[in-house]
KEPA-288459 format. One line per field, with one value per residue (C-alpha): chain; x, y, z. Coordinates in nm, 3 decimals, padded with zeros to 5 digits. Example, Ala and Ser with C-alpha at 12.3 -4.5 7.8 and 13.67 -1.06 7.14 Angstrom:
BEGIN
chain: [A|A];
xx: [01.230|01.367];
yy: [-00.450|-00.106];
zz: [00.780|00.714];
//
This chain:
BEGIN
chain: [A|A|A|A|A|A|A|A|A|A|A|A|A|A|A|A|A|A|A|A|A|A|A|A|A|A|A|A|A|A|A|A|A|A|A|A|A|A|A|A|A|A|A|A|A|A|A|A|A|A|A|A|A|A|A|A|A|A|A|A|A|A|A|A|A|A|A|A|A|A|A|A|A|A|A|A|A|A|A|A|A|A|A|A|A|A|A|A|A|A|A|A|A|A|A|A|A|A|A|A|A|A|A|A|A|A|A|A|A|A|A|A|A|A|A|A|A|A|A|A|A|A|A|A|A|A|A|A|A|A|A|A|A|A|A];
xx: [00.000|00.127|00.114|00.098|-00.233|-00.401|-00.355|-00.661|-00.640|-00.604|-00.899|-00.770|-01.110|-01.246|-01.601|-01.764|-02.108|-02.051|-01.913|-02.219|-02.449|-02.278|-02.280|-02.651|-02.736|-02.548|-02.722|-03.063|-02.971|-02.853|-03.165|-03.386|-03.192|-03.111|-03.464|-03.478|-03.153|-03.268|-03.590|-03.596|-03.602|-03.829|-04.190|-04.437|-04.797|-04.802|-05.116|-05.278|-05.292|-05.482|-05.193|-04.823|-04.512|-04.198|-03.906|-03.545|-03.249|-02.887|-02.907|-03.180|-03.213|-03.500|-03.649|-03.883|-04.122|-04.249|-04.573|-04.408|-04.277|-03.919|-03.728|-03.479|-03.247|-03.176|-03.258|-03.049|-03.240|-03.189|-03.314|-03.469|-03.148|-02.936|-03.181|-03.154|-02.773|-02.734|-02.969|-02.789|-02.456|-02.595|-02.769|-02.452|-02.258|-02.534|-02.775|-02.993|-03.056|-03.390|-03.574|-03.824|-04.042|-04.195|-04.450|-04.678|-05.038|-05.096|-04.840|-05.000|-05.003|-04.843|-04.530|-04.505|-04.560|-04.280|-04.039|-04.150|-04.096|-03.743|-03.664|-03.802|-03.581|-03.277|-03.366|-03.472|-03.656|-03.699|-03.929|-04.155|-04.389|-04.418|-04.759|-04.903|-05.105|-05.473|-05.592];
yy: [00.000|00.336|00.596|00.889|00.786|00.760|01.133|01.354|01.621|01.983|02.203|02.539|02.710|02.983|02.941|03.285|03.181|03.312|03.638|03.679|03.611|03.877|04.133|04.083|04.100|04.431|04.564|04.484|04.645|04.965|04.978|04.961|05.202|05.478|05.626|05.619|05.814|06.076|06.147|06.442|06.380|06.682|06.574|06.801|06.736|06.841|06.975|06.767|06.850|06.684|06.711|06.691|06.511|06.392|06.629|06.533|06.741|06.763|07.144|07.180|07.272|07.181|07.447|07.312|07.515|07.303|07.343|07.565|07.800|07.675|07.706|07.442|07.410|07.044|06.944|07.225|07.470|07.832|08.178|08.383|08.591|08.277|08.135|08.444|08.459|08.084|08.094|08.404|08.223|07.909|08.115|08.313|07.987|07.830|08.070|07.772|07.674|07.501|07.543|07.291|07.432|07.188|07.345|07.200|07.265|07.432|07.708|08.048|08.155|08.493|08.311|08.119|08.437|08.615|08.328|08.330|08.707|08.664|08.401|08.628|08.916|08.688|08.600|08.236|08.145|07.770|07.730|07.434|07.378|07.020|06.855|06.507|06.368|06.333|05.976];
zz: [00.000|-00.099|00.177|-00.061|-00.210|00.133|00.206|00.168|-00.099|00.017|-00.078|-00.200|-00.237|-00.013|00.106|00.072|00.197|00.553|00.413|00.192|00.487|00.698|00.414|00.342|00.713|00.746|00.436|00.582|00.915|00.744|00.524|00.832|01.055|00.803|00.788|01.167|01.193|00.945|01.134|01.368|01.740|01.794|01.805|01.628|01.533|01.167|01.004|00.732|00.361|00.077|-00.167|-00.122|-00.225|-00.047|-00.063|-00.008|-00.100|00.005|-00.004|00.253|00.618|00.845|01.070|01.335|01.551|01.840|02.030|02.292|02.015|02.047|01.719|01.604|01.306|01.238|01.601|01.757|01.977|01.870|01.949|01.670|01.635|01.611|01.356|01.137|01.154|01.087|00.786|00.652|00.669|00.503|00.234|00.164|00.117|-00.095|-00.272|-00.381|-00.017|00.043|00.373|00.501|00.780|01.029|01.260|01.522|01.429|01.767|01.699|01.644|01.283|01.362|01.485|01.159|00.957|01.142|01.064|00.699|00.694|00.832|00.568|00.296|00.413|00.398|00.039|00.069|-00.251|-00.197|00.100|00.178|00.468|00.596|00.637|00.675|00.388|00.478|00.514];
//
């Protein structure tokens, strides 16, 4: 009996099945968590509208007015003066800046109008007001 023939052959292939499983699992996790990360942590009760469309842009800032009339830019609490100066700086750097205004439906309309007036004075041309689609 020849000893050389009794040896098992060495397999020189790489099994990529576990790697594929891990990659697909990570992809699913990222697909689920990304929308949750992009949502604002400030809770506002948006008014309802019969028509509307989703809006997403890389050149946009989100201004949120909560029920207690607190003003936020991208989840950061600001005074009205800080809001105006921050938007001026962003508008100077990007003249095509888009503003998306989230407002609780309990906020007085005069407060919203004063913010819109400030944005108009700065020169913001692309302004959208967020609303829920009526069911």
